[in-house]
C-alpha positions in Angstrom: 1.7 61.2 -63.8 2.7 64.3 -61.8 -0.8 65.1 -60.4 -1.2 61.5 -59.2 2.2 61.4 -57.4 1.3 64.8 -55.8 -2.0 63.5 -54.5 -0.2 60.5 -53.0 2.3 62.7 -51.3 -0.4 65.0 -49.8 -2.5 62.2 -48.5 -3.4 62.5 -44.7 -1.4 59.4 -43.9 2.0 60.9 -45.1 1.7 64.6 -44.7 4.1 65.9 -42.0 2.4 68.2 -39.4 4.9 71.0 -39.9 4.8 70.9 -43.8 3.1 74.0 -45.3 4.5 73.9 -48.8 6.5 71.6 -51.0 9.4 72.1 -53.3 10.5 70.0 -56.3 13.4 68.7 -54.3 11.1 67.5 -51.5 8.7 66.0 -54.1 11.5 63.9 -55.5 12.3 62.6 -52.0 8.8 61.2 -51.3 7.9 59.8 -54.7 8.9 56.3 -53.7 6.1 54.5 -51.9 6.8 53.4 -48.3 4.7 50.4 -47.1 3.5 50.4 -43.4 2.7 47.1 -41.8 0.2 46.9 -38.8 1.2 44.2 -36.3 -1.6 42.7 -34.2 -2.6 39.5 -32.5 -4.2 38.0 -35.6 -3.4 35.1 -37.7 -0.7 35.4 -40.4 -3.4 35.5 -43.1 -5.3 38.3 -41.5 -2.1 40.3 -40.9 -1.0 40.1 -44.5 -4.5 41.3 -45.6 -4.4 44.2 -43.2 -1.1 45.6 -44.5 -1.6 49.1 -46.0 0.5 51.2 -48.2 0.5 55.0 -48.6 0.4 54.4 -52.4 -3.4 54.0 -52.2 -4.6 56.6 -54.7 -7.8 57.3 -52.8 -6.3 57.4 -49.3 -8.5 54.5 -48.1 -7.4 51.5 -45.8 -6.8 50.8 -42.1 -4.8 53.3 -40.1 -1.5 52.1 -38.6 -1.8 51.3 -34.9 -0.1 53.8 -32.6 2.4 52.7 -30.0 -0.3 53.0 -27.4 -2.5 50.6 -29.3 0.4 48.2 -29.6 1.1 48.4 -25.9 -2.5 47.7 -25.0 -2.6 44.7 -27.4 0.5 43.2 -25.7 -0.9 43.7 -22.2 -4.1 42.0 -23.3 -2.2 39.0 -24.6 -0.1 38.8 -21.4 -3.2 38.8 -19.3 -4.8 36.1 -21.4 -1.7 34.0 -21.1 -1.7 34.4 -17.3 -5.3 33.2 -17.2 -4.5 30.2 -19.2 -1.6 29.2 -17.0 -3.6 29.8 -13.9 -6.4 27.5 -15.2 -3.8 24.8 -16.0 -2.3 24.9 -12.5 -5.8 24.7 -11.0 -6.7 21.6 -13.0 -3.4 20.0 -12.0 -4.1 20.6 -8.3 -7.6 19.2 -8.7 -6.2 16.1 -10.4 -3.6 15.6 -7.5 -6.2 16.1 -4.8 -8.5 13.7 -6.5 -5.8 11.0 -6.7 -4.4 11.4 -3.2 -7.3 12.0 -0.9 -8.4 9.1 1.3 -11.3 7.4 -0.4 -14.3 8.1 1.7 -16.7 6.6 -0.8 -15.6 3.1 0.2 -15.8 2.3 3.9 -12.6 0.9 5.5 -11.9 -1.2 8.6 -11.0 1.1 11.4 -8.4 -1.4 12.7 -6.2 -1.8 9.5 -7.6 0.6 6.9 -8.4 -2.2 4.4 -11.6 -1.5 2.3 -14.6 -3.5 3.6 -16.1 -6.2 1.4 -18.1 -9.4 1.6 -16.6 -11.4 -1.3 -13.5 -13.2 0.0 -13.3 -14.5 3.6 -9.5 -15.0 3.3 -8.6 -11.5 2.3 -8.2 -8.4 4.5 -11.3 -6.3 5.0 -13.8 -9.2 4.9 -17.0 -8.7 6.8 -19.9 -11.1 7.2 -22.6 -10.1 4.7 -25.3 -9.9 7.3 -23.2 -7.7 9.6 -22.2 -5.5 6.6 -25.8 -4.9 5.5 -26.9 -4.2 9.1 -24.1 -1.7 9.7 -24.6 -0.1 6.3 -28.4 0.3 7.0 -27.7 2.2 10.2 -24.7 4.1 8.7 -22.2 2.5 11.1 -19.7 1.0 8.7 -17.0 3.2 10.4 -17.4 1.1 13.5 -16.8 -2.3 11.8 -13.6 -4.4 12.4 -12.7 -6.9 9.7 -12.2 -10.6 10.3 -8.4 -10.4 9.9 -8.2 -7.7 12.6 -10.3 -9.8 15.0 -7.8 -12.7 14.6 -4.8 -10.3 15.0 -6.3 -9.0 18.2 -6.3 -12.6 19.6 -2.6 -13.2 18.8 -2.8 -14.9 15.4 0.0 -14.1 13.0 -1.7 -13.3 9.7 0.5 -11.6 7.1 -1.0 -9.6 4.3 1.9 -7.9 2.6 4.0 -9.4 -0.2 6.8 -8.3 -2.4 9.9 -6.3 -1.6 10.1 -6.5 2.2 6.9 -8.5 2.6 6.3 -12.3 2.5 5.9 -14.8 -0.3 2.5 -16.3 -1.1 -0.8 -15.4 0.5 -4.2 -14.8 -1.0 -5.1 -11.2 -1.9 -1.8 -9.9 -0.6 -1.1 -6.2 -0.8 2.3 -5.5 -2.3 4.9 -3.5 -0.3 5.2 -1.2 -3.3 1.5 -0.5 -3.3 1.7 0.6 0.4 4.6 3.0 -0.4 2.6 4.4 -3.3 -0.2 5.3 -0.8 2.3 7.7 0.8 3.6 9.3 -2.3 1.0 12.1 -2.2 2.5 13.6 0.9 5.0 15.6 -1.0 2.1 17.6 -2.6 0.2 18.3 0.6 0.8 20.6 3.5 1.0 18.3 6.5 2.8 17.8 9.7 4.9 14.6 9.7 5.6 12.6 12.9 8.3 10.1 12.0 8.8 7.1 14.4 12.1 5.2 14.9 12.6 2.1 17.1 15.6 2.7 19.5 16.3 -1.0 19.6 16.6 -1.1 15.8 17.6 2.5 15.2 19.5 2.1 11.9 17.2 -0.6 10.5 14.0 1.4 11.1 15.2 4.9 10.3 13.7 5.2 6.7 16.4 6.5 4.4 15.3 9.1 1.8 12.3 10.2 3.8 12.2 13.6 2.0 11.4 11.8 -1.2 8.1 10.8 0.5 7.2 13.9 2.5 8.8 16.7 0.5 9.4 19.9 2.4 6.8 19.2 5.2 8.1 19.7 8.7 9.1 16.5 10.6 9.0 15.7 14.3 11.2 12.7 15.1 9.8 10.3 17.8 12.1 7.6 19.1 9.9 4.7 20.5 10.5 1.9 23.0 13.0 3.7 25.2 11.5 1.7 28.1 13.3 -1.3 26.7 16.8 0.2 27.2 18.9 -1.3 30.0 18.4 0.0 33.6 20.2 3.2 34.7 20.5 4.4 31.1 21.0 8.2 31.0 18.4 9.5 28.5 20.3 12.7 28.1 23.2 10.8 26.6 20.8 8.8 24.4 19.1 12.0 23.2 22.4 13.6 22.2 23.4 10.3 20.5 20.1 10.3 18.5 20.5 14.0 17.4 24.1 13.3 16.3 23.0 10.2 14.3 20.2 12.2 12.7 22.5 15.0 11.7 24.9 12.5 10.1 22.0 11.2 8.0 21.3 14.9 6.9 17.7 14.9 8.0 16.4 18.2 9.3 13.8 17.8 12.0 11.9 20.2 14.3 12.7 18.3 17.5 13.5 14.8 18.8 11.4 13.1 21.4 12.3 9.9 23.4 9.1 8.1 24.2 7.5 4.9 25.5 4.0 4.0 24.3 3.7 1.5 27.2 4.7 3.8 30.1 3.7 7.0 28.3 7.1 8.5 28.9 7.6 11.5 26.6 4.1 11.4 25.1 3.1 14.7 26.7 6.0 16.5 25.0 4.9 15.1 21.6 1.3 16.3 22.1 2.5 19.8 23.0 4.8 19.9 19.9 2.0 18.7 17.6 -0.4 21.3 19.0 2.2 24.0 18.5 3.2 23.0 14.9 -0.1 21.6 13.5 -1.6 25.0 12.5 -4.8 23.3 11.1 -2.9 20.8 9.0 -3.4 17.0 9.0 -0.9 15.0 11.1 0.6 11.9 9.5 2.2 9.2 11.6 5.0 7.6 9.5 7.5 4.8 10.1 8.8 1.4 9.0 6.7 -1.7 9.5 6.3 -2.8 13.1 8.0 0.3 14.5 5.0 0.8 16.9 2.8 3.3 15.1 -0.5 1.9 16.3 0.7 1.6 19.9 2.0 5.2 19.7 -1.3 6.5 18.4 -3.1 4.7 21.2 -0.8 6.4 23.7 -1.3 9.7 22.0 -5.1 9.5 22.1 -5.0 8.4 25.7 -2.9 11.5 26.6 -4.9 13.9 24.5 -8.2 12.6 25.8 -7.6 14.3 29.1 -8.1 17.7 27.5 -9.7 17.1 24.1 -13.2 15.5 23.9 -12.6 14.6 20.2 -9.6 12.4 21.2 -11.6 10.8 24.0 -14.3 9.8 21.5 -11.7 8.6 18.9 -10.2 6.1 21.5 -13.2 3.8 21.0 -12.2 3.0 17.4 -8.4 3.1 17.4 -6.1 1.1 15.0 -5.3 -2.5 15.9 -2.0 -3.5 17.4 -0.1 -6.6 16.3 3.4 -8.1 16.1 2.9 -8.7 12.4 4.7 -6.1 10.2 2.0 -4.7 7.9 -0.9 -4.7 10.3 -2.1 -1.4 8.8 -3.0 -1.7 5.1 -4.4 1.7 4.3 -4.6 5.2 5.7 -6.8 5.5 8.8 -8.3 8.9 9.5 -8.9 9.7 13.1 -10.9 12.7 14.2 -8.6 13.6 17.2 -8.5 17.4 17.1 -11.2 19.8 18.0 -9.4 22.7 16.3 -9.3 21.1 12.8 -7.1 18.7 11.0 -7.0 14.9 11.3 -4.6 12.3 12.8 -3.8 9.8 10.1 -2.2 6.4 10.7 -0.4 5.2 7.6 0.7 1.8 6.4 4.2 0.8 7.6 7.0 1.0 5.0 8.3 -2.5 4.5 12.1 -2.7 4.3 13.6 -5.7 2.6 16.9 -5.5 4.6 15.3 -6.3 8.1 15.2 -9.7 9.7 11.4 -9.6 9.7 11.4 -9.8 5.9 13.2 -13.2 5.9 11.8 -15.2 8.9 8.6 -17.2 8.9 5.5 -15.3 10.0 5.1 -17.6 13.1 8.6 -16.6 14.3 7.9 -12.9 14.2 7.0 -12.6 17.9 10.5 -13.8 18.8 12.1 -10.8 17.1 10.1 -8.3 19.2 11.6 -7.6 22.7 8.9 -7.7 25.4 10.9 -6.5 28.4 13.9 -4.4 29.3 17.1 -5.4 27.5 19.9 -7.0 29.4 23.2 -7.2 27.6 24.6 -10.7 27.2 28.5 -10.4 27.3 31.0 -12.8 25.9 33.3 -13.9 27.3 31.7 -14.1 30.8 31.8 -16.3 33.9 29.1 -18.7 32.5 31.3 -19.8 29.6 32.6 -23.2 30.6 34.4 -26.2 29.1 31.2 -27.4 27.4 31.5 -24.5 25.0 35.1 -25.3 24.1 36.9 -22.5 26.0 39.0 -25.0 28.0 40.4 -26.4 24.8 41.9 -23.0 23.8 44.6 -21.0 25.3 42.9 -18.5 27.7 45.4 -15.8 26.7 43.9 -15.7 23.2 40.5 -14.6 24.5 37.8 -14.9 21.8 40.2 -15.3 18.9 39.3 -18.5 16.9 35.7 -18.7 18.2 32.4 -18.1 16.6 29.2 -16.8 18.3 25.7 -17.7 17.0 22.8 -15.4 17.8 19.9 -17.8 17.3 19.9 -19.0 13.8 20.0 -15.5 12.3 23.5 -14.2 13.0 27.0 -15.7 13.2 30.0 -13.7 14.3 33.5 -15.1 13.7 36.2 -13.5 15.8 39.3 -13.2 13.6 41.7 -10.9 15.4 40.9 -9.1 18.7 42.6 -8.2 22.0 42.7 -10.9 24.6 40.4 -8.7 26.8 37.9 -7.9 24.0 34.3 -8.4 24.9 31.2 -8.5 22.8 27.8 -7.7 24.4 24.6 -8.6 22.7 21.5 -6.5 23.0 18.3 -7.9 21.5 15.4 -10.3 22.1 15.9 -12.6 25.1 14.2 -15.5 23.2 17.3 -15.7 20.9 19.9 -17.9 22.6 23.6 -17.2 22.1 26.1 -20.1 21.6 29.9 -19.9 21.5 31.8 -22.6 19.6 35.2 -22.9 18.0 35.3 -21.6 14.5 36.6 -24.8 13.0 33.4 -26.6 14.3 31.0 -23.8 13.6 29.7 -25.1 10.2 29.0 -28.6 11.6 27.3 -27.1 14.7 25.0 -24.8 12.7 24.0 -27.6 10.3 23.2 -29.9 13.2 21.4 -27.5 15.6 19.5 -25.2 13.1 15.9 -25.3 14.1 16.7 -27.0 17.5 19.1 -24.9 19.6 19.5 -22.3 16.9 16.1 -20.7 16.4 14.5 -19.1 14.4 13.8 -20.8 12.1 11.8 -23.0 14.5 11.5 -26.7 13.7 13.3 -29.0 11.3 10.7 -28.3 8.5 11.4 -24.6 8.4 15.1 -25.3 8.8 15.0 -27.3 5.6 13.6 -24.4 3.7 16.0 -21.9 5.3 18.5 -20.5 2.9 21.2 -20.1 5.5 23.6 -17.3 6.4 24.5 -16.4 2.8 25.9 -12.9 3.3 29.3 -12.4 5.0 30.7 -9.0 5.9 34.2 -8.6 7.2 34.7 -5.7 9.6 37.8 -3.8 10.6 36.9 -1.7 13.7 39.5 0.9 14.7 39.7 2.3 18.2 41.8 4.8 20.1 40.5 4.4 23.7 40.4 0.9 25.2 38.3 2.2 28.1 35.2 2.9 26.0 33.4 0.7 23.4 34.9 0.9 19.9 31.6 0.7 18.1 28.3 -1.1 17.7 27.6 -3.7 15.1 23.8 -3.2 14.4 21.8 -6.0 12.8 18.9 -4.6 10.9 15.6 -5.7 12.5 17.2 -7.5 15.5 19.4 -5.4 17.8 23.1 -4.6 18.2 26.4 -5.9 19.4 28.6 -3.6 21.5 32.3 -4.2 20.8 34.6 -3.3 23.7 38.3 -3.6 23.1 39.1 -4.2 26.8 36.5 -5.3 29.4 38.4 -4.2 32.5 36.8 -1.6 34.8 37.4 2.0 33.7 40.8 3.3 34.8 42.3 -0.2 35.5 43.4 -1.1 31.9 47.2 -1.6 31.6 47.1 -2.2 27.8 49.7 -0.3 25.8 48.3 0.4 22.4 51.8 1.0 20.9 52.7 -2.6 21.7 49.4 -4.2 20.4 46.8 -3.9 17.7 44.5 -0.9 17.3 42.0 -2.8 15.0 39.5 -5.5 15.7 38.7 -7.9 12.9 35.3 -9.7 12.8 33.3 -11.5 10.2 29.5 -11.2 10.5 27.2 -13.6 8.6 23.5 -12.9 8.1 20.7 -14.0 5.7 20.3 -12.2 2.5 19.5 -9.3 2.2 19.8 -8.3 5.9 22.1 -5.3 6.4 24.8 -4.9 9.0 25.6 -1.4 10.2 28.8 -0.2 12.1 27.9 2.9 14.1 29.2 4.9 17.1 28.3 3.0 20.4 24.9 3.7 21.9 25.5 4.8 25.6 23.3 2.4 27.5 23.4 1.3 31.2 25.2 3.0 34.0 28.6 2.7 32.3 27.3 4.5 29.2 27.0 7.8 31.1 30.6 7.4 32.3 32.3 7.0 28.9 30.0 9.0 26.7 31.6 12.2 25.4 29.5 15.2 24.3 30.8 16.9 21.2 31.6 20.6 21.5 29.4 22.7 19.2 29.8 26.0 17.6 27.3 28.8 18.1 25.8 28.2 14.6 25.5 24.4 15.3 23.9 25.0 18.6 21.3 27.3 17.0 20.5 24.9 14.2 20.7 21.7 16.2 17.2 20.3 17.1 16.4 19.9 20.8 15.6 16.5 22.4 12.8 15.9 24.9 11.7 13.1 27.2 
């Protein structure tokens, strides 16, 4: 046994480099075999088979890997893992791009973005078969306008969006959720977002949770229809008010632009901002339904056409404009930039809490103001005995009265100052009626569809669900010489609440001896929302009472600038 143990001890695998002789004591130390395991990137079966022991009598078997070999093996495995992860990420990006890119294989109507077809004459995107084949033969399908867009261009009210925020019924309707889904890819793309907000319906059209749609993409905020504000309105005050309201909604934007698509006010500033921030990316125009996206794009192309031949050529086939919410049914790509990138008109986001979602499609034009707003104040000199004012004690003011704003809004005055005045800003087509509160229910039931419109006509009035939602408001104020707040009705306009209507500096009201709260009850159809907000400074008086907030240096640096 001794010679065998000695040969095992003297094998090349176990002999120390500095060992020149051995002693019996040292022999006893190394007689016990010591197994050496070789770790590698093999399977468990292979690893167990490659284990070697120095007890091999012949000295055969695999040599144990050095630390350098082990390091190299680990590095190789890390690099292989990186390649696998990289390939997985690439495949995911390809899947996202494949799902989100505008489908160019199917031609779409340049007016609304609906896919062209020849099967159903009542659905959006329908084209006469002969016309379709002729245009297809000459590769001119991009110049085709569908039948629905032709009717819309002639003033017909043809809805095509159903579901949450859309309309009930309708053949081949596109759901509002499907339209939102068409915008969901924006969070995965690098794009420049131009968000539109209607100044007449600022709160109702603002689009809450916009970041859920666009991700971290930069946003330019464009306020439309400023030409509808009352005369002598100071746009500096309005711009500051918009920036304050945007900051309260915790939305970070590059800049704010006050614009008018009709008069082209502020459009040059938007063009300059887009050219500065575009950087080769696509530009998406976003906004709620009927906020004026198509009109804005038309004004944008008209302004850009003066310097950009691509925009001049694109003006020939621009998106259709209509008073119907949901005119655009799919993304419309417009080659408007010579320097790369596209201008993309997107479907409007349908919001269920706006008045347009509850009225009949034929009544939609009534909700859209066509000319400059003029506030209708109550009480005023036109209020006479026929409205019941003579039957009340004049010292009570509006207390005990109800005001109907068409058939869509009812305001009950519960407790206000004798000099309190309500001023209504909205469509002129909606008539305003003042009646005693104890006769309001009877008046509404009798005059709905006649004096109180929309709904228009007795047939629509019978299907009308009424003013089911009541919201009681307690409006606090400190200064009687400036409006206390605005009561904004989503999709309609707003009501300015002034505690005292005497000229500035002439009020003799002592707040210590009277109330400092105004109590109102506002009734609207479900699910229309009512917002109480800081008063919008409009008209000549707005510039007198509006107060600019003092800003710190940090706020001044982070605060977006407004332009017009």
